[in-house]
mmCIF file as Biopython writes it, N, C-alpha, C and O atoms, coordinates in Angstrom:
data_model
#
loop_
_atom_site.group_PDB
_atom_site.id
_atom_site.type_symbol
_atom_site.label_atom_id
_atom_site.label_alt_id
_atom_site.label_comp_id
_atom_site.label_asym_id
_atom_site.label_entity_id
_atom_site.label_seq_id
_atom_site.pdbx_PDB_ins_code
_atom_site.Cartn_x
_atom_site.Cartn_y
_atom_site.Cartn_z
_atom_site.occupancy
_atom_site.B_iso_or_equiv
_atom_site.auth_seq_id
_atom_site.auth_asym_id
_atom_site.pdbx_PDB_model_num
ATOM 1   N N  . MET A ? 1  ? -225.601 -15.764 64.989 1.0 0.0 1  A 1 
ATOM 2   C CA . MET A ? 1  ? -227.004 -15.650 65.445 1.0 0.0 1  A 1 
ATOM 3   C C  . MET A ? 1  ? -227.434 -15.788 64.164 1.0 0.0 1  A 1 
ATOM 4   O O  . MET A ? 1  ? -226.607 -15.927 63.262 1.0 0.0 1  A 1 
ATOM 5   N N  . LYS A ? 2  ? -228.798 -15.769 63.907 1.0 0.0 2  A 1 
ATOM 6   C CA . LYS A ? 2  ? -229.072 -16.119 62.667 1.0 0.0 2  A 1 
ATOM 7   C C  . LYS A ? 2  ? -230.430 -14.980 62.431 1.0 0.0 2  A 1 
ATOM 8   O O  . LYS A ? 2  ? -231.093 -14.413 63.300 1.0 0.0 2  A 1 
ATOM 9   N N  . LYS A ? 3  ? -230.569 -14.880 60.672 1.0 0.0 3  A 1 
ATOM 10  C CA . LYS A ? 3  ? -231.784 -13.653 60.738 1.0 0.0 3  A 1 
ATOM 11  C C  . LYS A ? 3  ? -232.822 -14.823 59.706 1.0 0.0 3  A 1 
ATOM 12  O O  . LYS A ? 3  ? -232.511 -15.834 59.075 1.0 0.0 3  A 1 
ATOM 13  N N  . TRP A ? 4  ? -233.822 -14.283 59.863 1.0 0.0 4  A 1 
ATOM 14  C CA . TRP A ? 4  ? -235.303 -15.036 59.571 1.0 0.0 4  A 1 
ATOM 15  C C  . TRP A ? 4  ? -235.913 -14.032 58.683 1.0 0.0 4  A 1 
ATOM 16  O O  . TRP A ? 4  ? -236.257 -12.986 59.234 1.0 0.0 4  A 1 
ATOM 17  N N  . GLN A ? 5  ? -236.119 -14.146 57.391 1.0 0.0 5  A 1 
ATOM 18  C CA . GLN A ? 5  ? -237.062 -13.050 56.219 1.0 0.0 5  A 1 
ATOM 19  C C  . GLN A ? 5  ? -238.532 -13.588 56.457 1.0 0.0 5  A 1 
ATOM 20  O O  . GLN A ? 5  ? -238.819 -14.757 56.711 1.0 0.0 5  A 1 
ATOM 21  N N  . CYS A ? 6  ? -239.606 -12.294 56.301 1.0 0.0 6  A 1 
ATOM 22  C CA . CYS A ? 6  ? -240.640 -13.270 56.051 1.0 0.0 6  A 1 
ATOM 23  C C  . CYS A ? 6  ? -240.899 -12.965 54.392 1.0 0.0 6  A 1 
ATOM 24  O O  . CYS A ? 6  ? -240.524 -11.979 53.758 1.0 0.0 6  A 1 
ATOM 25  N N  . VAL A ? 7  ? -241.747 -14.269 53.856 1.0 0.0 7  A 1 
ATOM 26  C CA . VAL A ? 7  ? -241.684 -14.851 52.535 1.0 0.0 7  A 1 
ATOM 27  C C  . VAL A ? 7  ? -242.366 -13.792 51.983 1.0 0.0 7  A 1 
ATOM 28  O O  . VAL A ? 7  ? -242.094 -13.386 50.854 1.0 0.0 7  A 1 
ATOM 29  N N  . VAL A ? 8  ? -243.536 -13.129 52.913 1.0 0.0 8  A 1 
ATOM 30  C CA . VAL A ? 8  ? -244.403 -12.472 52.339 1.0 0.0 8  A 1 
ATOM 31  C C  . VAL A ? 8  ? -244.455 -10.620 51.764 1.0 0.0 8  A 1 
ATOM 32  O O  . VAL A ? 8  ? -245.020 -9.969  50.885 1.0 0.0 8  A 1 
ATOM 33  N N  . CYS A ? 9  ? -243.255 -10.318 53.169 1.0 0.0 9  A 1 
ATOM 34  C CA . CYS A ? 9  ? -243.157 -8.729  53.416 1.0 0.0 9  A 1 
ATOM 35  C C  . CYS A ? 9  ? -241.937 -8.313  53.142 1.0 0.0 9  A 1 
ATOM 36  O O  . CYS A ? 9  ? -241.689 -7.210  52.657 1.0 0.0 9  A 1 
ATOM 37  N N  . GLY A ? 10 ? -240.869 -9.410  53.518 1.0 0.0 10 A 1 
ATOM 38  C CA . GLY A ? 10 ? -239.526 -9.186  53.597 1.0 0.0 10 A 1 
ATOM 39  C C  . GLY A ? 10 ? -239.160 -8.484  54.516 1.0 0.0 10 A 1 
ATOM 40  O O  . GLY A ? 10 ? -238.099 -7.888  54.333 1.0 0.0 10 A 1 
ATOM 41  N N  . TRP A ? 11 ? -239.872 -8.282  55.831 1.0 0.0 11 A 1 
ATOM 42  C CA . TRP A ? 11 ? -239.893 -8.168  57.283 1.0 0.0 11 A 1 
ATOM 43  C C  . TRP A ? 11 ? -238.552 -8.776  57.596 1.0 0.0 11 A 1 
ATOM 44  O O  . TRP A ? 11 ? -238.615 -9.947  57.224 1.0 0.0 11 A 1 
ATOM 45  N N  . VAL A ? 12 ? -237.118 -8.468  58.216 1.0 0.0 12 A 1 
ATOM 46  C CA . VAL A ? 12 ? -236.318 -9.352  58.487 1.0 0.0 12 A 1 
ATOM 47  C C  . VAL A ? 12 ? -236.263 -9.574  60.261 1.0 0.0 12 A 1 
ATOM 48  O O  . VAL A ? 12 ? -236.168 -8.603  61.011 1.0 0.0 12 A 1 
ATOM 49  N N  . TYR A ? 13 ? -236.313 -10.503 60.588 1.0 0.0 13 A 1 
ATOM 50  C CA . TYR A ? 13 ? -236.033 -10.957 61.990 1.0 0.0 13 A 1 
ATOM 51  C C  . TYR A ? 13 ? -234.516 -10.976 62.727 1.0 0.0 13 A 1 
ATOM 52  O O  . TYR A ? 13 ? -234.216 -12.152 62.517 1.0 0.0 13 A 1 
ATOM 53  N N  . ASP A ? 14 ? -233.717 -10.573 63.240 1.0 0.0 14 A 1 
ATOM 54  C CA . ASP A ? 14 ? -232.447 -10.394 63.473 1.0 0.0 14 A 1 
ATOM 55  C C  . ASP A ? 14 ? -232.633 -10.923 64.978 1.0 0.0 14 A 1 
ATOM 56  O O  . ASP A ? 14 ? -233.350 -10.269 65.736 1.0 0.0 14 A 1 
ATOM 57  N N  . GLU A ? 15 ? -231.855 -12.363 65.528 1.0 0.0 15 A 1 
ATOM 58  C CA . GLU A ? 15 ? -231.970 -12.651 66.802 1.0 0.0 15 A 1 
ATOM 59  C C  . GLU A ? 15 ? -231.192 -11.685 67.882 1.0 0.0 15 A 1 
ATOM 60  O O  . GLU A ? 15 ? -231.487 -11.315 69.018 1.0 0.0 15 A 1 
ATOM 61  N N  . GLU A ? 16 ? -229.767 -11.378 66.792 1.0 0.0 16 A 1 
ATOM 62  C CA . GLU A ? 16 ? -229.069 -11.113 67.726 1.0 0.0 16 A 1 
ATOM 63  C C  . GLU A ? 16 ? -229.761 -8.941  68.529 1.0 0.0 16 A 1 
ATOM 64  O O  . GLU A ? 16 ? -229.490 -8.185  69.461 1.0 0.0 16 A 1 
ATOM 65  N N  . LEU A ? 17 ? -230.495 -8.982  67.563 1.0 0.0 17 A 1 
ATOM 66  C CA . LEU A ? 17 ? -231.514 -7.529  67.666 1.0 0.0 17 A 1 
ATOM 67  C C  . LEU A ? 17 ? -232.548 -7.736  68.374 1.0 0.0 17 A 1 
ATOM 68  O O  . LEU A ? 17 ? -232.953 -6.866  69.145 1.0 0.0 17 A 1 
ATOM 69  N N  . GLY A ? 18 ? -233.207 -9.018  68.231 1.0 0.0 18 A 1 
ATOM 70  C CA . GLY A ? 18 ? -234.212 -9.643  68.336 1.0 0.0 18 A 1 
ATOM 71  C C  . GLY A ? 18 ? -235.392 -8.619  67.771 1.0 0.0 18 A 1 
ATOM 72  O O  . GLY A ? 18 ? -235.131 -8.189  66.648 1.0 0.0 18 A 1 
ATOM 73  N N  . CYS A ? 19 ? -236.456 -8.218  68.257 1.0 0.0 19 A 1 
ATOM 74  C CA . CYS A ? 19 ? -237.686 -7.139  68.417 1.0 0.0 19 A 1 
ATOM 75  C C  . CYS A ? 19 ? -238.795 -7.058  69.661 1.0 0.0 19 A 1 
ATOM 76  O O  . CYS A ? 19 ? -239.905 -7.510  69.940 1.0 0.0 19 A 1 
ATOM 77  N N  . PRO A ? 20 ? -237.545 -5.998  70.351 1.0 0.0 20 A 1 
ATOM 78  C CA . PRO A ? 20 ? -238.018 -5.555  71.761 1.0 0.0 20 A 1 
ATOM 79  C C  . PRO A ? 20 ? -239.649 -5.016  71.470 1.0 0.0 20 A 1 
ATOM 80  O O  . PRO A ? 20 ? -240.657 -5.498  71.988 1.0 0.0 20 A 1 
ATOM 81  N N  . GLU A ? 21 ? -239.587 -3.827  70.444 1.0 0.0 21 A 1 
ATOM 82  C CA . GLU A ? 21 ? -241.323 -3.336  70.256 1.0 0.0 21 A 1 
ATOM 83  C C  . GLU A ? 21 ? -242.177 -4.770  70.232 1.0 0.0 21 A 1 
ATOM 84  O O  . GLU A ? 21 ? -243.385 -4.640  70.434 1.0 0.0 21 A 1 
ATOM 85  N N  . GLU A ? 22 ? -241.767 -5.891  70.045 1.0 0.0 22 A 1 
ATOM 86  C CA . GLU A ? 22 ? -243.207 -6.877  69.945 1.0 0.0 22 A 1 
ATOM 87  C C  . GLU A ? 22 ? -242.853 -7.623  71.255 1.0 0.0 22 A 1 
ATOM 88  O O  . GLU A ? 22 ? -243.663 -8.541  71.383 1.0 0.0 22 A 1 
ATOM 89  N N  . GLY A ? 23 ? -241.984 -7.600  72.259 1.0 0.0 23 A 1 
ATOM 90  C CA . GLY A ? 23 ? -241.666 -8.209  73.529 1.0 0.0 23 A 1 
ATOM 91  C C  . GLY A ? 23 ? -240.172 -9.332  73.326 1.0 0.0 23 A 1 
ATOM 92  O O  . GLY A ? 23 ? -239.764 -10.029 74.255 1.0 0.0 23 A 1 
ATOM 93  N N  . LEU A ? 24 ? -239.543 -9.304  71.981 1.0 0.0 24 A 1 
ATOM 94  C CA . LEU A ? 24 ? -238.499 -10.205 71.464 1.0 0.0 24 A 1 
ATOM 95  C C  . LEU A ? 24 ? -237.456 -9.903  72.298 1.0 0.0 24 A 1 
ATOM 96  O O  . LEU A ? 24 ? -236.596 -10.129 71.447 1.0 0.0 24 A 1 
ATOM 97  N N  . ALA A ? 25 ? -236.767 -9.553  73.336 1.0 0.0 25 A 1 
ATOM 98  C CA . ALA A ? 25 ? -235.080 -9.368  73.816 1.0 0.0 25 A 1 
ATOM 99  C C  . ALA A ? 25 ? -234.366 -9.616  72.406 1.0 0.0 25 A 1 
ATOM 100 O O  . ALA A ? 25 ? -234.790 -10.170 71.392 1.0 0.0 25 A 1 
ATOM 101 N N  . PRO A ? 26 ? -233.136 -9.014  72.692 1.0 0.0 26 A 1 
ATOM 102 C CA . PRO A ? 26 ? -231.962 -8.914  71.824 1.0 0.0 26 A 1 
ATOM 103 C C  . PRO A ? 26 ? -231.464 -10.304 72.196 1.0 0.0 26 A 1 
ATOM 104 O O  . PRO A ? 26 ? -231.378 -10.506 73.408 1.0 0.0 26 A 1 
ATOM 105 N N  . GLY A ? 27 ? -231.114 -11.310 71.373 1.0 0.0 27 A 1 
ATOM 106 C CA . GLY A ? 27 ? -230.683 -12.404 71.223 1.0 0.0 27 A 1 
ATOM 107 C C  . GLY A ? 27 ? -231.406 -13.774 71.824 1.0 0.0 27 A 1 
ATOM 108 O O  . GLY A ? 27 ? -230.927 -14.738 72.421 1.0 0.0 27 A 1 
ATOM 109 N N  . THR A ? 28 ? -232.918 -13.416 71.367 1.0 0.0 28 A 1 
ATOM 110 C CA . THR A ? 28 ? -234.034 -14.319 71.514 1.0 0.0 28 A 1 
ATOM 111 C C  . THR A ? 28 ? -233.617 -15.088 70.262 1.0 0.0 28 A 1 
ATOM 112 O O  . THR A ? 28 ? -233.440 -14.454 69.222 1.0 0.0 28 A 1 
ATOM 113 N N  . ARG A ? 29 ? -233.475 -16.210 70.288 1.0 0.0 29 A 1 
ATOM 114 C CA . ARG A ? 29 ? -233.299 -17.200 68.926 1.0 0.0 29 A 1 
ATOM 115 C C  . ARG A ? 29 ? -234.842 -17.708 68.278 1.0 0.0 29 A 1 
ATOM 116 O O  . ARG A ? 29 ? -235.827 -17.683 69.016 1.0 0.0 29 A 1 
ATOM 117 N N  . TRP A ? 30 ? -234.915 -18.005 67.347 1.0 0.0 30 A 1 
ATOM 118 C CA . TRP A ? 30 ? -235.637 -17.834 66.707 1.0 0.0 30 A 1 
ATOM 119 C C  . TRP A ? 30 ? -236.693 -19.492 67.061 1.0 0.0 30 A 1 
ATOM 120 O O  . TRP A ? 30 ? -237.877 -19.690 66.792 1.0 0.0 30 A 1 
ATOM 121 N N  . GLU A ? 31 ? -235.966 -20.174 67.548 1.0 0.0 31 A 1 
ATOM 122 C CA . GLU A ? 31 ? -237.050 -21.267 68.045 1.0 0.0 31 A 1 
ATOM 123 C C  . GLU A ? 31 ? -237.604 -21.161 69.698 1.0 0.0 31 A 1 
ATOM 124 O O  . GLU A ? 31 ? -238.292 -21.975 70.314 1.0 0.0 31 A 1 
ATOM 125 N N  . ASP A ? 32 ? -237.015 -19.802 70.177 1.0 0.0 32 A 1 
ATOM 126 C CA . ASP A ? 32 ? -237.642 -19.448 71.280 1.0 0.0 32 A 1 
ATOM 127 C C  . ASP A ? 32 ? -238.593 -18.515 71.315 1.0 0.0 32 A 1 
ATOM 128 O O  . ASP A ? 32 ? -239.166 -18.148 72.341 1.0 0.0 32 A 1 
ATOM 129 N N  . VAL A ? 33 ? -238.836 -18.007 69.945 1.0 0.0 33 A 1 
ATOM 130 C CA . VAL A ? 33 ? -240.223 -17.109 69.494 1.0 0.0 33 A 1 
ATOM 131 C C  . VAL A ? 33 ? -241.271 -17.700 69.739 1.0 0.0 33 A 1 
ATOM 132 O O  . VAL A ? 33 ? -241.183 -18.835 69.272 1.0 0.0 33 A 1 
ATOM 133 N N  . PRO A ? 34 ? -242.540 -17.483 70.386 1.0 0.0 34 A 1 
ATOM 134 C CA . PRO A ? 34 ? -243.407 -18.207 70.460 1.0 0.0 34 A 1 
ATOM 135 C C  . PRO A ? 34 ? -244.157 -18.456 68.900 1.0 0.0 34 A 1 
ATOM 136 O O  . PRO A ? 34 ? -243.876 -17.887 67.845 1.0 0.0 34 A 1 
ATOM 137 N N  . ASP A ? 35 ? -245.175 -19.480 69.149 1.0 0.0 35 A 1 
ATOM 138 C CA . ASP A ? 35 ? -245.382 -20.327 67.889 1.0 0.0 35 A 1 
ATOM 139 C C  . ASP A ? 35 ? -246.625 -19.646 67.515 1.0 0.0 35 A 1 
ATOM 140 O O  . ASP A ? 35 ? -247.092 -20.029 66.442 1.0 0.0 35 A 1 
ATOM 141 N N  . ASP A ? 36 ? -247.188 -18.856 68.049 1.0 0.0 36 A 1 
ATOM 142 C CA . ASP A ? 36 ? -248.385 -17.749 67.764 1.0 0.0 36 A 1 
ATOM 143 C C  . ASP A ? 36 ? -247.723 -16.368 67.823 1.0 0.0 36 A 1 
ATOM 144 O O  . ASP A ? 36 ? -248.492 -15.414 67.711 1.0 0.0 36 A 1 
ATOM 145 N N  . TRP A ? 37 ? -246.711 -16.169 67.945 1.0 0.0 37 A 1 
ATOM 146 C CA . TRP A ? 37 ? -246.011 -14.965 67.135 1.0 0.0 37 A 1 
ATOM 147 C C  . TRP A ? 37 ? -246.493 -14.883 65.662 1.0 0.0 37 A 1 
ATOM 148 O O  . TRP A ? 37 ? -246.520 -15.815 64.858 1.0 0.0 37 A 1 
ATOM 149 N N  . GLU A ? 38 ? -246.897 -13.503 65.444 1.0 0.0 38 A 1 
ATOM 150 C CA . GLU A ? 38 ? -246.638 -12.839 63.924 1.0 0.0 38 A 1 
ATOM 151 C C  . GLU A ? 38 ? -245.944 -11.676 63.477 1.0 0.0 38 A 1 
ATOM 152 O O  . GLU A ? 38 ? -245.834 -10.702 64.222 1.0 0.0 38 A 1 
ATOM 153 N N  . CYS A ? 39 ? -245.304 -11.698 61.933 1.0 0.0 39 A 1 
ATOM 154 C CA . CYS A ? 39 ? -244.840 -10.927 61.552 1.0 0.0 39 A 1 
ATOM 155 C C  . CYS A ? 39 ? -245.465 -9.482  61.884 1.0 0.0 39 A 1 
ATOM 156 O O  . CYS A ? 39 ? -246.643 -9.183  61.691 1.0 0.0 39 A 1 
ATOM 157 N N  . PRO A ? 40 ? -244.510 -8.666  62.399 1.0 0.0 40 A 1 
ATOM 158 C CA . PRO A ? 40 ? -245.269 -7.256  62.713 1.0 0.0 40 A 1 
ATOM 159 C C  . PRO A ? 40 ? -245.504 -6.030  61.526 1.0 0.0 40 A 1 
ATOM 160 O O  . PRO A ? 40 ? -245.914 -4.902  61.800 1.0 0.0 40 A 1 
ATOM 161 N N  . ASP A ? 41 ? -245.198 -6.447  60.327 1.0 0.0 41 A 1 
ATOM 162 C CA . ASP A ? 41 ? -245.773 -5.905  59.362 1.0 0.0 41 A 1 
ATOM 163 C C  . ASP A ? 41 ? -246.923 -6.475  58.588 1.0 0.0 41 A 1 
ATOM 164 O O  . ASP A ? 41 ? -247.956 -5.847  58.357 1.0 0.0 41 A 1 
ATOM 165 N N  . CYS A ? 42 ? -246.698 -7.627  58.227 1.0 0.0 42 A 1 
ATOM 166 C CA . CYS A ? 42 ? -248.355 -8.083  57.388 1.0 0.0 42 A 1 
ATOM 167 C C  . CYS A ? 42 ? -248.975 -9.337  58.238 1.0 0.0 42 A 1 
ATOM 168 O O  . CYS A ? 42 ? -249.790 -10.068 57.676 1.0 0.0 42 A 1 
ATOM 169 N N  . GLY A ? 43 ? -248.627 -9.560  59.455 1.0 0.0 43 A 1 
ATOM 170 C CA . GLY A ? 43 ? -249.200 -10.956 59.923 1.0 0.0 43 A 1 
ATOM 171 C C  . GLY A ? 43 ? -249.436 -11.826 59.762 1.0 0.0 43 A 1 
ATOM 172 O O  . GLY A ? 43 ? -250.541 -12.299 60.029 1.0 0.0 43 A 1 
ATOM 173 N N  . VAL A ? 44 ? -248.076 -12.700 59.020 1.0 0.0 44 A 1 
ATOM 174 C CA . VAL A ? 44 ? -248.680 -13.954 58.579 1.0 0.0 44 A 1 
ATOM 175 C C  . VAL A ? 44 ? -247.555 -14.430 60.354 1.0 0.0 44 A 1 
ATOM 176 O O  . VAL A ? 44 ? -246.921 -13.808 61.207 1.0 0.0 44 A 1 
ATOM 177 N N  . GLY A ? 45 ? -248.014 -16.261 59.963 1.0 0.0 45 A 1 
ATOM 178 C CA . GLY A ? 45 ? -246.918 -16.729 61.558 1.0 0.0 45 A 1 
ATOM 179 C C  . GLY A ? 45 ? -245.361 -17.075 60.856 1.0 0.0 45 A 1 
ATOM 180 O O  . GLY A ? 45 ? -244.850 -16.991 59.740 1.0 0.0 45 A 1 
ATOM 181 N N  . LYS A ? 46 ? -245.002 -17.461 62.066 1.0 0.0 46 A 1 
ATOM 182 C CA . LYS A ? 46 ? -243.335 -17.979 61.525 1.0 0.0 46 A 1 
ATOM 183 C C  . LYS A ? 46 ? -243.184 -19.393 60.568 1.0 0.0 46 A 1 
ATOM 184 O O  . LYS A ? 46 ? -242.221 -20.105 60.285 1.0 0.0 46 A 1 
ATOM 185 N N  . GLU A ? 47 ? -244.485 -19.422 60.255 1.0 0.0 47 A 1 
ATOM 186 C CA . GLU A ? 47 ? -243.891 -20.795 59.212 1.0 0.0 47 A 1 
ATOM 187 C C  . GLU A ? 47 ? -243.459 -19.933 57.558 1.0 0.0 47 A 1 
ATOM 188 O O  . GLU A ? 47 ? -242.709 -20.319 56.661 1.0 0.0 47 A 1 
ATOM 189 N N  . ASP A ? 48 ? -244.281 -18.677 57.671 1.0 0.0 48 A 1 
ATOM 190 C CA . ASP A ? 48 ? -243.754 -17.847 56.569 1.0 0.0 48 A 1 
ATOM 191 C C  . ASP A ? 48 ? -243.014 -17.227 56.628 1.0 0.0 48 A 1 
ATOM 192 O O  . ASP A ? 48 ? -243.020 -16.145 56.041 1.0 0.0 48 A 1 
ATOM 193 N N  . PHE A ? 49 ? -241.914 -17.702 57.471 1.0 0.0 49 A 1 
ATOM 194 C CA . PHE A ? 49 ? -240.206 -16.981 57.541 1.0 0.0 49 A 1 
ATOM 195 C C  . PHE A ? 49 ? -239.143 -17.735 56.879 1.0 0.0 49 A 1 
ATOM 196 O O  . PHE A ? 49 ? -239.362 -18.930 57.084 1.0 0.0 49 A 1 
ATOM 197 N N  . GLU A ? 50 ? -238.418 -17.620 56.396 1.0 0.0 50 A 1 
ATOM 198 C CA . GLU A ? 50 ? -237.130 -18.335 55.634 1.0 0.0 50 A 1 
ATOM 199 C C  . GLU A ? 50 ? -236.080 -17.980 56.503 1.0 0.0 50 A 1 
ATOM 200 O O  . GLU A ? 50 ? -236.093 -16.856 57.006 1.0 0.0 50 A 1 
ATOM 201 N N  . MET A ? 51 ? -235.061 -18.870 56.782 1.0 0.0 51 A 1 
ATOM 202 C CA . MET A ? 51 ? -233.895 -18.247 57.294 1.0 0.0 51 A 1 
ATOM 203 C C  . MET A ? 51 ? -233.052 -17.749 55.974 1.0 0.0 51 A 1 
ATOM 204 O O  . MET A ? 51 ? -233.008 -18.357 54.904 1.0 0.0 51 A 1 
ATOM 205 N N  . ILE A ? 52 ? -232.484 -16.683 56.238 1.0 0.0 52 A 1 
ATOM 206 C CA . ILE A ? 52 ? -231.568 -16.194 55.095 1.0 0.0 52 A 1 
ATOM 207 C C  . ILE A ? 52 ? -229.964 -16.014 55.432 1.0 0.0 52 A 1 
ATOM 208 O O  . ILE A ? 52 ? -229.164 -15.605 54.591 1.0 0.0 52 A 1 
ATOM 209 N N  . GLU A ? 53 ? -229.684 -16.296 56.478 1.0 0.0 53 A 1 
ATOM 210 C CA . GLU A ? 53 ? -228.381 -15.742 56.692 1.0 0.0 53 A 1 
ATOM 211 C C  . GLU A ? 53 ? -227.759 -16.366 57.967 1.0 0.0 53 A 1 
ATOM 212 O O  . GLU A ? 53 ? -228.428 -16.231 58.992 1.0 0.0 53 A 1 
ATOM 213 N N  . ILE A ? 54 ? -226.342 -17.163 58.079 1.0 0.0 54 A 1 
ATOM 214 C CA . ILE A ? 54 ? -226.296 -17.428 59.055 1.0 0.0 54 A 1 
ATOM 215 C C  . ILE A ? 54 ? -225.236 -16.649 59.588 1.0 0.0 54 A 1 
ATOM 216 O O  . ILE A ? 54 ? -224.652 -16.290 58.565 1.0 0.0 54 A 1 
ATOM 217 N N  . ALA A ? 55 ? -224.451 -16.026 60.821 1.0 0.0 55 A 1 
ATOM 218 C CA . ALA A ? 55 ? -223.468 -15.387 60.730 1.0 0.0 55 A 1 
ATOM 219 C C  . ALA A ? 55 ? -222.627 -15.773 62.299 1.0 0.0 55 A 1 
ATOM 220 O O  . ALA A ? 55 ? -221.535 -15.265 62.555 1.0 0.0 55 A 1 
#
């Protein structure tokens, strides 16, 4: 599973944990996150995230 970090605010999306409060179940891969999804902390889109770790 991979982790993606918002380059604007530093919020991290962990594929293993998902983001249930945003409707993303644990295990949701980054490529399966909707293209119109926005960072829950600062509101930027997926294009402003970078992969930070492969586990």
